[in-house]
KEMARLUM-124715 format. One record per atom (N, C-alpha, C): residue number from 1; residue in one letter; chain; atom name; x, y, z. Coordinates in steps of 0.1 Angstrom, whole numbers, plus 5000, padded with zeros to 4 digits. Each point is the difference from the previous one (the first is absolute). Example, Ala and Ser with C-alpha at 12.3 -4.5 7.8 and 13.67 -1.06 7.14 Angstrom:
2
<node 1,"A","A","N",<5132,4943,5078>>
<node 1,"A","A","CA",<4991,5012,5000>>
<node 1,"A","A","C",<5009,5012,5000>>
<node 2,"S","A","N",<4996,5011,4993>>
<node 2,"S","A","CA",<5009,5011,5000>>
<node 2,"S","A","C",<4992,5011,5008>>
This chain:
73
<node 1,"M","A","N",<2568,4006,6980>>
<node 1,"M","A","CA",<4995,4986,5001>>
<node 1,"M","A","C",<5012,4992,5006>>
<node 2,"D","A","N",<4996,4991,5009>>
<node 2,"D","A","CA",<5010,4992,5007>>
<node 2,"D","A","C",<5004,4987,4992>>
<node 3,"P","A","N",<5010,4993,5004>>
<node 3,"P","A","CA",<5005,4988,4992>>
<node 3,"P","A","C",<4990,4990,4997>>
<node 4,"R","A","N",<4990,4998,5009>>
<node 4,"R","A","CA",<4989,4990,4998>>
<node 4,"R","A","C",<4989,5005,4991>>
<node 5,"G","A","N",<5001,5013,4995>>
<node 5,"G","A","CA",<4989,5005,4992>>
<node 5,"G","A","C",<4988,5004,5008>>
<node 6,"L","A","N",<5002,5004,5013>>
<node 6,"L","A","CA",<4989,5003,5008>>
<node 6,"L","A","C",<4997,5015,4999>>
<node 7,"S","A","N",<4992,5004,4991>>
<node 7,"S","A","CA",<4997,5014,4998>>
<node 7,"S","A","C",<4988,5005,5008>>
<node 8,"Q","A","N",<4992,4990,5005>>
<node 8,"Q","A","CA",<4989,5004,5009>>
<node 8,"Q","A","C",<5005,5002,5014>>
<node 9,"R","A","N",<4999,5012,5005>>
<node 9,"R","A","CA",<5005,5003,5013>>
<node 9,"R","A","C",<4989,5006,5009>>
<node 10,"T","A","N",<4988,5001,4995>>
<node 10,"T","A","CA",<4989,5006,5008>>
<node 10,"T","A","C",<4988,4990,5000>>
<node 11,"W","A","N",<4995,4997,5012>>
<node 11,"W","A","CA",<4989,4991,5001>>
<node 11,"W","A","C",<4989,5007,5008>>
<node 12,"T","A","N",<4987,4997,4998>>
<node 12,"T","A","CA",<4989,5005,5008>>
<node 12,"T","A","C",<4992,4988,5005>>
<node 13,"L","A","N",<4997,5001,5013>>
<node 13,"L","A","CA",<4993,4989,5007>>
<node 13,"L","A","C",<4989,5007,5008>>
<node 14,"T","A","N",<4988,4996,4999>>
<node 14,"T","A","CA",<4989,5005,5008>>
<node 14,"T","A","C",<4993,4989,5008>>
<node 15,"I","A","N",<4999,5002,5013>>
<node 15,"I","A","CA",<4995,4990,5009>>
<node 15,"I","A","C",<4989,5006,5009>>
<node 16,"T","A","N",<4989,4993,5001>>
<node 16,"T","A","CA",<4989,5004,5009>>
<node 16,"T","A","C",<5002,4993,5013>>
<node 17,"G","A","N",<5000,5007,5012>>
<node 17,"G","A","CA",<5004,4993,5012>>
<node 17,"G","A","C",<4989,5000,5011>>
<node 18,"V","A","N",<5004,4995,5011>>
<node 18,"V","A","CA",<4991,5000,5012>>
<node 18,"V","A","C",<5006,5009,5011>>
<node 19,"P","A","N",<4993,5004,5010>>
<node 19,"P","A","CA",<5005,5009,5010>>
<node 19,"P","A","C",<5012,4994,5007>>
<node 20,"A","A","N",<5010,5008,5003>>
<node 20,"A","A","CA",<5012,4997,5008>>
<node 20,"A","A","C",<5009,4989,4993>>
<node 21,"A","A","N",<4998,4999,4987>>
<node 21,"A","A","CA",<5009,4991,4993>>
<node 21,"A","A","C",<5013,5007,4996>>
<node 22,"A","A","N",<5011,4994,5003>>
<node 22,"A","A","CA",<5013,5006,4996>>
<node 22,"A","A","C",<5008,4990,4991>>
<node 23,"F","A","N",<5006,5006,4990>>
<node 23,"F","A","CA",<5007,4992,4990>>
<node 23,"F","A","C",<5015,5005,4998>>
<node 24,"Q","A","N",<5008,4990,4997>>
<node 24,"Q","A","CA",<5014,5004,4996>>
<node 24,"Q","A","C",<5003,4992,4987>>
<node 25,"Y","A","N",<5008,5006,4991>>
<node 25,"Y","A","CA",<5003,4993,4988>>
<node 25,"Y","A","C",<5013,5006,4995>>
<node 26,"K","A","N",<5006,4992,4991>>
<node 26,"K","A","CA",<5013,5003,4993>>
<node 26,"K","A","C",<4999,4994,4986>>
<node 27,"F","A","N",<5006,5007,4991>>
<node 27,"F","A","CA",<5001,4994,4986>>
<node 27,"F","A","C",<5013,4992,4999>>
<node 28,"T","A","N",<4999,4988,4993>>
<node 28,"T","A","CA",<5012,4992,4997>>
<node 28,"T","A","C",<4999,4996,4985>>
<node 29,"L","A","N",<5010,4994,4995>>
<node 29,"L","A","CA",<5000,4994,4987>>
<node 29,"L","A","C",<4999,4985,5001>>
<node 30,"G","A","N",<4992,4996,5010>>
<node 30,"G","A","CA",<4998,4986,5002>>
<node 30,"G","A","C",<5007,4993,5012>>
<node 31,"S","A","N",<5010,5007,5006>>
<node 31,"S","A","CA",<5007,4995,5011>>
<node 31,"S","A","C",<5005,5011,5009>>
<node 32,"W","A","N",<5004,4997,5012>>
<node 32,"W","A","CA",<5005,5010,5009>>
<node 32,"W","A","C",<5015,5004,4996>>
<node 33,"S","A","N",<5005,4994,4990>>
<node 33,"S","A","CA",<5013,5004,4995>>
<node 33,"S","A","C",<5000,5012,4990>>
<node 34,"N","A","N",<4987,5002,4996>>
<node 34,"N","A","CA",<4998,5011,4990>>
<node 34,"N","A","C",<4989,5009,5005>>
<node 35,"V","A","N",<5002,5008,5011>>
<node 35,"V","A","CA",<4990,5008,5005>>
<node 35,"V","A","C",<5002,5015,4995>>
<node 36,"E","A","N",<4990,5008,5002>>
<node 36,"E","A","CA",<5001,5014,4995>>
<node 36,"E","A","C",<5010,5007,5008>>
<node 37,"E","A","N",<5007,5010,4994>>
<node 37,"E","A","CA",<5009,5008,5007>>
<node 37,"E","A","C",<4998,5015,4995>>
<node 38,"T","A","N",<5007,5009,5007>>
<node 38,"T","A","CA",<5000,5014,4996>>
<node 38,"T","A","C",<5008,5002,4987>>
<node 39,"A","A","N",<4999,5011,4994>>
<node 39,"A","A","CA",<5008,5002,4988>>
<node 39,"A","A","C",<5015,4999,5002>>
<node 40,"S","A","N",<5004,5003,5013>>
<node 40,"S","A","CA",<5015,4999,5003>>
<node 40,"S","A","C",<5003,4986,5006>>
<node 41,"C","A","N",<4991,4990,4998>>
<node 41,"C","A","CA",<5002,4986,5004>>
<node 41,"C","A","C",<4999,4998,5015>>
<node 42,"G","A","N",<4993,5009,5007>>
<node 42,"G","A","CA",<4998,4999,5014>>
<node 42,"G","A","C",<4988,4992,5004>>
<node 43,"F","A","N",<4999,4997,5013>>
<node 43,"F","A","CA",<4989,4992,5005>>
<node 43,"F","A","C",<4987,5007,5000>>
<node 44,"V","A","N",<4989,4993,4996>>
<node 44,"V","A","CA",<4986,5005,5001>>
<node 44,"V","A","C",<4993,4992,5010>>
<node 45,"A","A","N",<4995,5007,5010>>
<node 45,"A","A","CA",<4992,4993,5011>>
<node 45,"A","A","C",<4987,4995,4994>>
<node 46,"N","A","N",<4993,4991,5007>>
<node 46,"N","A","CA",<4987,4995,4996>>
<node 46,"N","A","C",<4991,5012,4998>>
<node 47,"R","A","N",<4992,5000,4990>>
<node 47,"R","A","CA",<4989,5010,4998>>
<node 47,"R","A","C",<4989,4997,5009>>
<node 48,"T","A","N",<4992,5009,5005>>
<node 48,"T","A","CA",<4989,4998,5009>>
<node 48,"T","A","C",<4988,5008,4997>>
<node 49,"F","A","N",<4989,4995,5004>>
<node 49,"F","A","CA",<4987,5008,5000>>
<node 49,"F","A","C",<4990,4993,5009>>
<node 50,"G","A","N",<4989,5007,5003>>
<node 50,"G","A","CA",<4990,4994,5008>>
<node 50,"G","A","C",<4986,5006,4997>>
<node 51,"F","A","N",<4990,4995,5007>>
<node 51,"F","A","CA",<4987,5005,4998>>
<node 51,"F","A","C",<4994,5004,5013>>
<node 52,"D","A","N",<4992,5011,5000>>
<node 52,"D","A","CA",<4993,5004,5012>>
<node 52,"D","A","C",<4986,4996,5001>>
<node 53,"T","A","N",<4993,4999,4988>>
<node 53,"T","A","CA",<4986,4997,4999>>
<node 53,"T","A","C",<4998,4989,4990>>
<node 54,"A","A","N",<4988,4993,5002>>
<node 54,"A","A","CA",<4997,4989,4991>>
<node 54,"A","A","C",<4997,5006,4986>>
<node 55,"G","A","N",<5003,4993,4990>>
<node 55,"G","A","CA",<4997,5004,4986>>
<node 55,"G","A","C",<5010,5011,4995>>
<node 56,"Q","A","N",<5009,5005,5008>>
<node 56,"Q","A","CA",<5010,5010,4995>>
<node 56,"Q","A","C",<5009,4993,4990>>
<node 57,"T","A","N",<5005,5008,4990>>
<node 57,"T","A","CA",<5009,4995,4991>>
<node 57,"T","A","C",<5014,5007,5001>>
<node 58,"Y","A","N",<5010,4993,4996>>
<node 58,"Y","A","CA",<5013,5006,5000>>
<node 58,"Y","A","C",<5006,4997,4986>>
<node 59,"T","A","N",<5005,5010,4994>>
<node 59,"T","A","CA",<5006,4999,4987>>
<node 59,"T","A","C",<5015,5003,5001>>
<node 60,"A","A","N",<5008,4990,4997>>
<node 60,"A","A","CA",<5015,5002,5001>>
<node 60,"A","A","C",<5005,5003,4986>>
<node 61,"N","A","N",<5007,5011,4999>>
<node 61,"N","A","CA",<5006,5003,4987>>
<node 61,"N","A","C",<5015,5000,5003>>
<node 62,"D","A","N",<5006,4989,4998>>
<node 62,"D","A","CA",<5014,4998,5004>>
<node 62,"D","A","C",<5010,4999,4988>>
<node 63,"T","A","N",<5012,5005,5002>>
<node 63,"T","A","CA",<5010,4999,4990>>
<node 63,"T","A","C",<5012,4993,5006>>
<node 64,"V","A","N",<5005,4990,4993>>
<node 64,"V","A","CA",<5013,4993,5004>>
<node 64,"V","A","C",<5011,5007,4992>>
<node 65,"A","A","N",<5010,5006,5008>>
<node 65,"A","A","CA",<5011,5007,4993>>
<node 65,"A","A","C",<5010,4990,4995>>
<node 66,"A","A","N",<5003,4989,5007>>
<node 66,"A","A","CA",<5010,4991,4997>>
<node 66,"A","A","C",<4998,4987,5006>>
<node 67,"W","A","N",<5007,4989,4996>>
<node 67,"W","A","CA",<4998,4987,5005>>
<node 67,"W","A","C",<5014,4995,5005>>
<node 68,"E","A","N",<5000,4994,5012>>
<node 68,"E","A","CA",<5012,4993,5005>>
<node 68,"E","A","C",<5004,4989,4991>>
<node 69,"G","A","N",<5013,5000,4997>>
<node 69,"G","A","CA",<5006,4990,4991>>
<node 69,"G","A","C",<4998,5001,4986>>
<node 70,"V","A","N",<4994,5012,4995>>
<node 70,"V","A","CA",<4997,5002,4986>>
<node 70,"V","A","C",<5007,5013,4996>>
<node 71,"G","A","N",<5007,5000,4989>>
<node 71,"G","A","CA",<5007,5013,4995>>
<node 71,"G","A","C",<5011,5003,5010>>
<node 72,"S","A","N",<5000,5013,5003>>
<node 72,"S","A","CA",<5011,5005,5009>>
<node 72,"S","A","C",<4998,4997,5015>>
<node 73,"C","A","N",<4989,4995,5003>>
<node 73,"C","A","CA",<4997,4998,5015>>
<node 73,"C","A","C",<5003,4986,5004>>
């Protein structure tokens, strides 16, 4: 558990999209000063996904290993 008591490190998001839609996202703790990082405090690029057909769903099962500016990072 980190200093802020953030024990929840895994989130699930399901989105139904339209053809040729592309998305990018990144997890933060409310500001760009506290973005997700690797377990060794390294940079994490934007996460991406897209849809090929209408009505297709994408389920993201993401884990945040560490946060910039929190704990040892």
